[in-house]
N, C-alpha and C positions, 0 to 999 in steps of 0.2 A: 891243198883245197883245190878244188875244182872251181872255175871261175865261171861266171853268167853261164847256159847253155845256151848256144846261139845259132841259129839256123845255119847248118855246115852248109862249104865250099866246097869241099875238097873231102875226101873216103879218110884223109888225117883224122877231118877236123869232127867227122861221125866218128870214127875210132873214140875219139878223147872225148867229145857230147858222149857216149856206152859207158866208158870207162865212170863220166863224171856219174851217170846214172847209178853205174853199180854201185859206186860208194856212199853215195845219198843212199840205197838202200840197203847196205852194210851197217850205217849211224841211226838209220830208224829201227832195225832191227836193234842191233846194242840199245838204243835209246827205250825199249819196249821190253829188254832180258831188263835191266837194271829197275825198271818202274814195277816188273814183277817180283825181285829181290825183295825191293821196299813196299811192297805189299804184302808180303809174305809166301808168293804164290810160287815156292820151290819144294823141293824134295830133296831131303841131307844125303849125298850119295854114298852113305850107309846103306842107306833103303833101297835107292837105287839099283846097288849091284846087289843084293841080298835078292830081288824082284828077280832083276837079268838072270842070274842062279839059276835060281828057282824055276822060271820060265825055259829056260834050257839044259834045265839039266846036268849043271854044272857045278861039279863036287866043290866043297867051300876046301880052302885051303887047310891043312891045318896047322895049328900053333904050337 
């Protein structure tokens, strides 16, 4: 986990702060994704795959 972001004194500090910002953004994205799942705002994989195959004219695999 990132420590409190402080005013950078060196390039190393700047890189650490950039990494912490990236980590915070990633965690926020995960939280939004989990909220979407909880609220039912998701597309089943099978439905997504069918739509993708149709859009890109990919033949369905035979079973």
